[in-house]
N, C-alpha and C positions, 0 to 999 in steps of 0.2 A: 756449852755452845760458843762460848767467846773465842776459844781456840780455833774451832772450825770457822767461823766467820772471820777471823783474821787470816786463815789460810785461802778462803774464798777471795777476800779482797786483794790479797797479794797476787794470786795467780790471775784474777781479772784483769788487773793493772798490766802484769807482764804480757796478757793476751792483746789488750789495747795498744801497747808499745809496739807490737808487729805491724800495725797499721797506721799509727798516729804518732806525733811528736807530744811528748809531755812537758808540761810546764808547772811545777809542783812547788808551791809556796809553803807547804806544811798543812795548813787549814783547808785549802782549796787546790784542786789539780784541774787544769785545763788541757784537754786533748785536741789535737788539732792535725788534720789530713789536708795538706794543700792538694792534692792530687785528686781528691773529690771532696770538695769543700760544702757541697750540698748534701752529704751523706750524715744524717743525724748521729748515728752510732760511732762514727769516727771523729765527730767534732762536738764535743760536749763539756760541760763543768760539772765536776765532781765535788760535792761538798762532805767533807769528812766528819766534822763535828757539828753535835746539833746546836741551833741557833734559838735565840728567843723568837718567837712571833714576829715582833717588831723589827729585829735585825734582819729575819730571813727575808721579810717582804722588802726591806730597803736593799739588800744584797742583790735580790732578783732583778728589782728595778734597775740598779746600777748596771747589772750584768746585760741586761736587755738593752740599755743604751750603748754599752760598750759594743754588742753584737751589731747593733744598727749602724754604728759609725764606722765599723769594719766592712760594711756592705753586705752584711748576712740578712736573712728573712726569717731565721728561728733561732731558739736557744733551747738546748735541751739540758735540763738539770737532773743530776742523778744524786741521791743521797746514800750515804753509807748507812742509814737507819730508816725506819719507818717514820713518815710525816703525816700529820693530818692535813687533808686537802684543804680545809678551811684555814689553815695558817699560811695558804699562799696567796700572792696578789691575784685578785679577781681579773680575768680576761675573758673576752669572747672567744679567743682561739687559742685554747690550752687542752692538753690531753694529759690527764694524770692517771698513774698507774702504780699499783703495789707489784713489786718483783718478788715472787717467791722462790726459794732456793730448797731443793730436794736432794736428798743424799740416796744413792744407789748402794744397797748393802750386797755382799755377794749371795746371801740367803735369798733376797728379792730377785736379783738377777737369774738364779738357778731356777725360780718359779716361773720365769717369764717363758711363754711359748715362742719357738722359732720355726719360721717356715723354711723348709728344706730347698725350695726353689728359689731363695733370694741369695744373691751373691753379694758380699759387701767388699768394696775394693777401694783402695786409696786412689785419690784424683791424680790423673796423669795427663800427659800432652795428648795421648790417643783418646782420652775420654772427655777432652775439654769441651768439644761440641755438644756432646750429650748432657754435661752438667750445666752448659748454658741454656740448652732448650728447657731443662727442667726448672732452672731458676727463672725464666721467663714465664712459664706456665704457673709457678707459684707466687709470681709477683702480686703485691696488694692492689685490689681493685682501685682504678684511678691513678696508679703509677705510670709514669711516661716510659715507654719504651727505650728512649735513648737513655735515662737514668739507669734502668735495669740492666742495660749493656755495659755502661760505665761502671758501675758497681761490680759487676761480675769481673770485668776485667781487672779493676783494682784487687779485689780480693784474691782472684786466682794467681796472680802474680806472686803474692805472698805465700800462697798453699803450695806452689811448686818450687819455692826455694828451700833449701835444706835448713833444718833446726827451727822452723817456725811451726805454728799450727798446720795440721793436716785436714783436709776435707776427704770424706767418704762416701761413696755412692752406694745407695742400694739398688742392685739391677734384678729385674725379673724378665727372664728370655733376652738378656743384654740390653734391655731398654732402661734407662735411669729413671726410677720412680720415687727415689728418696735421697736425702743427703743430710750430713751433720758434720761440723766441725769437732776435732779431737786436739786438745790441747793439754800438755802434761810437763810438769818439773821434775818427774820421776817418783814423787810422792804424792801429789795431788793431780788430779785429772778433771777437766771440765768439757762437757759436751754442750756444743753452742750451734745456734742457727740450725735447729733441726727442722727439717721440711719433708713432706710427703706430698707428691702429685695429688690434687684433689679427687682425681678419677680413681684412685687408689686408696683413699683413706678408709678405716675401718676395717681393713682386711689383714691385719697383722704385719704390714710392711715396717711401720714405724717401731713396733716392738722388736721384731727381728733385727733391725738396725742398730737399736740402743743396746739390746743384749749383746750383740757382737762386738760393740765398741767397749762396752763396760767390761766384759770378758778379756778383752785385750788389755785394757788398763790395769786389772787386777793382775793378769799374767806378766805384766811388765813391772810389778812391784808396788804400785800406786796403792795406798791404803784408803783412799778418801776419792771417791768419785761423785760428781754433784752436776746437776743442770739447773736451769732456772727458766721461768715462764712468767709472763703477765699473769697476775691472779685472776683476770676476767677470761682468760682463754680455756676452750674446750679441754686443751692439752693437760690443764691441771687436773681435770677428773681423770684423765688417763693414768697419770702419775700416781695418784692416790689408789687407783684400782689396781696399780701393778704392785703397790705395797712400799712406793718409794716414801722416805720419812722426811717431812717438812721441817726444815731447821732454822730458818730465818727469813724475814720479810724486810726488804728495802723498798724506796720508793722513786720514782722519776716523774717529772714533769716537762711536757714540750709546748714551747710556746711559739706562735707563729705570728708574724707581724708583716 
């Protein structure tokens, strides 16, 4: 699993580089996106090496101070390993998650059922407004519409340029009902930001979308296709049911102040 973990980390960091500027000092990596500085997944600190409980708590407190001094109201810490929540500084507003990584094998993909009425098409200028509407429908409860729209504009700018991550839409009767990012270096492929319109969940649309993209990845010569999910999400149950292999667990903690 060590080799697969290294391949995941390398590809994920390349993916983050498409949206953010990387400051890497070897042990800690900071990603920053000045175009949308209030978006968690574009502005975070990545801890590569395991720290003692005392050192970890001290580092996070110093990092929170640094973020406050820069005028931010949150700190997202990602870990390249699984960390115990009790080893983190206690805070009233903290969201802790284990991030589970799953491998999609050709055999598992072949077993997945596929709806014949679902078209999977790469995002283009012609489909931009359909994708925007889907993104707004799938936004988290309580998320401000202004932020949802700014996030979509930021990410779609990257999707539409050549050579970066692609975004694919699942269309049902030419209505966008699901989407997923596809990013590959030719050998490894990650499927990211997988969403389905809540009105259409549980109807095989997500399965059809994942199967189409995984088949595309294998057809293009990738021998390792993976995705990740918060360990608490219902998507986790879906991936296990589909026969995906869990290969690694990392952690992250979001502090708000």
